[in-house]
N, C-alpha and C positions, 0 to 999 in steps of 0.2 A: 255917349261913348258905348260902343258895343263890346262884348267880351273879347272879340277879335282884336280890339285896339287897346285893351286894358294893359298897362305896363306889368310885365312879369315880376320885376323886383318889388313893386308896390303890392302886388297880389300875395307874394310870399311873405312880406312883412305883415300884412293883415292876417295871414294864417297863423301867426304867433298868438293872436288874440282869441279869447273865448267869446261866446255868443254875446254876453253882456257888454264886453268891451267893444265888440263890433257894432252892436246897435247904438252904443253911445256916440259913435262917429256920425250916424245918421241924425240922431237927436240934436247934435251940435251943428249940423249942417255941413260937416266936412265931406260927407259922401251922400249920394242918393241911394235909395234901396236898390235901384238897378245896378249901380256901380258895385255895391257890396256883393250882390249875386254874381256879377261879372268876374269879380276877383276870385270867388269860389270856383267858377267854371275854369278860369285860367289855371288855378292850382290843380284841378282834376286833370286837365289836359296835359300838364307838365309832369305830374307825379304818378298818375294811375297806370301808365304803361309799364312801370316797374313793379306795381303792386297787384293789379287785378282786383282792386277793391270794389269796383263798380260792375254790376252785371248788365246795366243798361244806362246809357247816357241820354239826357233829354235837354241838351243845352239851349237849343233855339227856343223851345217852348218855355224853358225856365226864364230866359231873357224876356220873353213876352209877358210872362206872369209878373216878373219883378217890376216891369214898367208900370204896372197897375196897382202896386202895393201902396197902401196909405202909410206915409212916414210916421203917423201917430200911433200905429199898432205897436204891440209889445216888442216884436223882434223884426222890424221892417227890413226885408231883403236879406236876412241872415240865411245862408244856404244850408240845407240839410239833406239827408239821404233816408228815404223810406227803405225798409228791407224788401227783398224781392218777394216776400210772402204777403206784403201789405198792399191791398188794392189802392191804386192811385190813378186818377183820370189821365188818359193819354199814354200810360205806360203798361207794359205787360206784367202779369202776375204769375211768374213761372215757378216760384218756390224752389229754384235751383234744379228743376227736373226737366228732362227731355219729354216727359209725358204731358206736360202742360202747354197750352197754346200760347203763342206769342201775340195774340190779338190784344190790343190795348184795352184796359178797363175803362168804363164810362162813368164809374161812380167811386166814392170813397166812404169808408166807415166813419163814425163819429170821431174816433181817435185822430185820424188824418185831418178831418175837417177842423178840429180844434186848432191844430197847428197852422193850417192855412189861414184861419181867422186871426192868428197872432202875427201874421206877416212873414212867416218862414217861407222860403222858396225851395222846393224840391228840384235838385239838378239832375237826378237820376235815381237808380236803385242800387242798393248795396248787395254784394254777392253773398250766397249762403249755400250750404250743402243741401242735397235733395230733401225737401220737406222739413228741414231743420232737424233731421234725425241723427246727425253725426256731429262729433265734437271738433271737427276740423273742416275747413272750407276748401274742399277739393272736389267739387261736383264734376261728373263726367260731362255735363252740359257745358261747363266752363263758366267763368274763369277760375283757375286755381289761384287763390289769394295768398300772397306772401306776407310774412311778418316784417314790418318796417325795421325792426331792430336787428334782424338776422334773416335775410331773404330765403335761406334754405330751410327755414323753420315755419311751422304753422302759426297762424294768428289765432288759432282756436276756432270755435264755432258754437252754435250755428250762426251767430251774428258776427262772423269773422270779417266780412267786408266792412261792416260798420266800425269794428275795432281798429282795423288797419287804416281806414280813411281818417279817423280821429287822431290816431297816434301820429300820422304823417302831417296833420294840419290841413288836410284838404277841406274839411268842413268842421265846424265846432260842435255840431249836433248830429246824431244819427240814430235811427230807430233800431232797437233790439227787442227780440221776443225770447222768452226764457221758459222752457218746459222742463229742463233738468240741469240748467246752468248756462243756457245759451246767451245770456247777457254777461254773467259774471266770468265765464271761462275766457271769452275774448278780451274782456276788460283786464283780466289778470295777464293774459298772454301778450297784450299790446300796451300795457301800462297806462290805462285810462280808468275813468270812474264808471262803474256799472251798477245801477240800482235795480233789483228785482222787487217791484211792489208786492204787497200782500194780495191775497185773493179778493177780487171785487174792488180794488182801489183805483181802477181806471175805467173810462167809458168804453163802450164796445169797440173791439178791434177786428173781429172776424165773425163768421157765422157760428151758430150754436153747434157744440160738439161735446158729448158727455164727459170725455176725458180732458180735452183741451180747456174746457171751461173751468175745470178744477185745478189743473197744474200749470197752465201757461199764463205768464204775466208779461206785460209790455211797458217799456219806457224809452226815453231818449238817453242814449249814452253820451258822454262828453269828456272833456279834459279837466273840468273844474266842478267842485261840489255845488257852487251857486247855480251853474247851468243845469245840472242834474236836478236840483231842488226846484228850480223854476219849471222845468219840463214836467216833473211829477205833479206839481200843483196845477199846471195847465191842462193835464189830461185827467185829473181827478173828477169823479162824478159830481162833486160840489166844486165847480170850476173856481180856481183861485185859492182853494183851501191851503193854508200854509204857504202862501206865495212870497212872504217876506224872505229875505236872504237868511240862511241858517246861521245861528250863533252857537256858542258853546252850550253843552247840555245844562239844564237848570240846576243840576246837582252832580256830585261825583257819583259814578256808576259802579255797580257790581258786575264784573266781567268774568264769565266762566270760559276757560280755555280747554279745547279738545284738540289733541294733536293727531289722533288716528282717524283715518277715513272710515266710512261706514262698514266696509268689509273687514275692518280690524287691521288694515295694513298701515305701516308707518310711512310717513312721507320721505321724500328725498332729503338728504342732509341739508342741502341749500334751502329748501322750503322750510324745514324745521328751524333753521337759523333765523329766517325772516320772521317766522311766527314768534320765536323767543324775543327777537328785537322789538317786535310790535308790542308784545306784552310788557316789556320793560318800558317802552315809550308811554304806554297807557298808565303804568304805575308812576312814572315821573310827572304825569299830569294830575296825579292825585286820585286816580281811579283804583278801586280795590279789585285785584286780579288774583284768581286762584284756579286750580285745575278742576275740571268738571267732567261729566259723562253725559252722553246722549240720553234723552228720556225714554227711548224705546230700543228694543233689540235690533241691532244692525242687520241681522240675517233676515228679519221679517220685512224691513224696509227694502232690502235688496231684492227679495223675491217679488214684492209688489212693483218695484221699478221695472224689473225685467218683464213682468206680466203686462203692465200698462204700455211700456215703450214698444214692445213687440206687437201689441195690439194696434198701435198707430201704424206700424209697418204693414200689418195685415190689411188695415183699412185702406192704405194707399194702393196696395195691390188690387184689392177688390174694386176700388173706384176706377183704376186704370182698365181693368177687365170690362167693367160696365161701359166705359167710354169707348173702348176700341177693340175689345176682344182679347183672348188669351195671347195670341201672337204679338199684338201690340204691347201688352203689358210686359211680356217676356223681353222684348227688345228695348223698350223705352225706359224701364225702371232699372235702377242700379243693383248690382249684386247684394249690397248691404241691405237695401229695402226688401229684396226677395228673401234674404237670410232671416231678417226679423220676422217676416210673415211665416216662414217655415218653422222657426223656433216657436212661435205662438201656436201653430197648429200641433206641434209635437209635444209641447211642454205645458200648455196653459188651457185648462178646461174650466168648467164652472167653478170648481173649488178654488182655483187660483184667482179667478176674477172676484169671487166673493171675499177671499182673503185681502186682495188689494183694496177693494172699496171699504171693507171693514176697517182697515188700517187708515185709509183716508179720513174716515169718520172719527177715529180715535186720536189722531195726531194733534188736532187743535187743542184738545183738552190736556194732552200730555205736555205740550209746550206751554200752555197757560200755567200749569203747575211748575214747570221748570223756571219760567220767567218770574215766578214769585220769589225765587231764590236769587236769580241772576237777571239783571236788566238786559244784558247783551251776551250773546255767545260769540266767541272768537275762534276761528279755525283757519286753516289754509283754504285757498280756493281750489287748488289742484295738487295732486300728489307729487308732481315734478314740473320742471320748466317745460316750455312748449316743445313738442317733439319735432323731428325733422319731417318735412313733407314726404308723404309716402307711407309713413308708419301708421297713419290712421286713414288711409285712402279707402274709398268705398268699394274698390274691387280687390282688396286684400282678402285672403281666405277668412270666411266668416268665423270659423271656430277659434281663430287667433285674434281677429279684430274685436269680437265681442268683449272678452275680458280685458284686452288692452285699453279699449276706450273707457269702459266703466271704471276700471281701476284708476285711470288717470283723473277722471272726474268724480271721484268717490265722495267728495265733500258737498257738492252743490244740490243734488236732487232732493235732499231731505226737506228743504224749505219749500220746494214745489209741492211735494206731497202734503205738507202741513199747511200750506197756504200762507206762510209767514214771510215777512219781508227780509231781504238780505242785501248787502252791498259789498262790492269788491273795490278795494282801494289800492293804488299802486305804491305800496310802501317798501318794496324790496326789489332786489336784483340778484340774478345768478349769472355772473359773467356779463355777457352782452344782453341777456334776456330778462325782461321784467318778471317779477313774482308778486302777485297780489295777495292780499289777505282778506278774509271774509268776516264781516260782522253781521249777525242776525238778531232780530228782536221779535217780540210777540205781535200778534195781529194788531193793525192800526198804529204801529209805532215807527212808521217811516220817518216822521219828523225827528224822533230821537236819534235814529241812525244817521240822518243828515246832519244833525247838530254835532254828533260825535265825529262824523267825517270832516266837517268844517274845522273842528278843533285840531284834528290830526293833520289836515292839510296845512294849517298855519304852523304847527309844530315841526313838521317834516315836509316842506314844500316839494312838489314835483313839477311845478309849472315850467321850469327851465330845463327839464330833462327831455332831450329829443333824440329819436332813433336815427339810424344811418340813412334811411330814406325818409326825408321830411322837409318841410319848408325851411328849417334852420340850416340843414346841410346844403340844400339847393341854393339858398341865398348866399352862403359862403362861397360856393363854387361859382356863382354868378359874379361875385365881386372879385 
């Protein structure tokens, strides 16, 4: 059976299942890997025209790959989406930018090869903002990605296409990369699970880069903690480390709560209410919860973030100039990217770079000391619910866009700079829109975070919560 023939109703029903439940159907002989992939393609064809979650569709090639998948692999035929920045054979790697070529890649990094070996089948690429430098997925290249819970709102970014596709049930697993919150932001905005692993906790994903090597982490986002835990183990340098399904933490934890974002700004009242409810939930489970403070001055962290993030924009501009000249770079790159480059030229010299890298060196020790008092840090993920599309668009005036974006995402960059793991869990709601909460731990404590996440998932399940654009609503309309 080809994906053209796979029944829509059955495909939508399968979209309710996480990756583990989908692969169990193959193990029992109820479906073949090719049929499982076909169902994912049918869901993408039906739902993505409303969302713009896919930047590239590769359905025919995916069907051919699925036909060759060994049913004995870990996730045979389970459909997934690499992000547009991840090299994958046969697909372009545009990074959401008009400056990048649409020529398909011919190879893949070890990160992608690990998941190929597990039997996952990539059905396309997920949309992202230009080079992942923006917290909303509205690239001028297109597509603009809509939040499945409220289509006039942003799904976050930079892994916004991944978050939207997961929330809608198109695929159960989607790649995210996180340099300042780009996994946790869309996980919060779309109501899914987003783990940012700690520094060095995955195999190689991209070419070497002095800043990205230190602050960017990758994982597969999902709708369930067990899927996220499996994907983390599959991509770990010691393959399979911690591969068993997460259980509750081995003891009750000491949880420190911080309500203010790094610039010292209070969150939206709806976000504050979700944080308070989460702290209460943790206490009801026997954990010790108390107010805490960040272990470093927020102003220093903010300065380092602006320096490093604007340097990434400058790198993008200089690369585009090297590739095609000044006129090409001026026309192809977005105003936001040019704005970051100009900010770096104007505000960031040797002293600022030295300050940033000095802070990067000091943060691991500062957090190690913090985590001697607290096992886990609990904060919001974002200062407010997802904004309306256009509020964080890359062609908005830079002087207004810069503070608007970083104030909204003021909680997430600290773990990137420190190299520590953090996870966003969909434990709250503000009207129609999801509100996630963030748990962070010390280096090497991803398993502890996943154990706590599994306990919270059982105590406050989110499995049956579905957005307005999703397999659940589509199936109701079909019936």
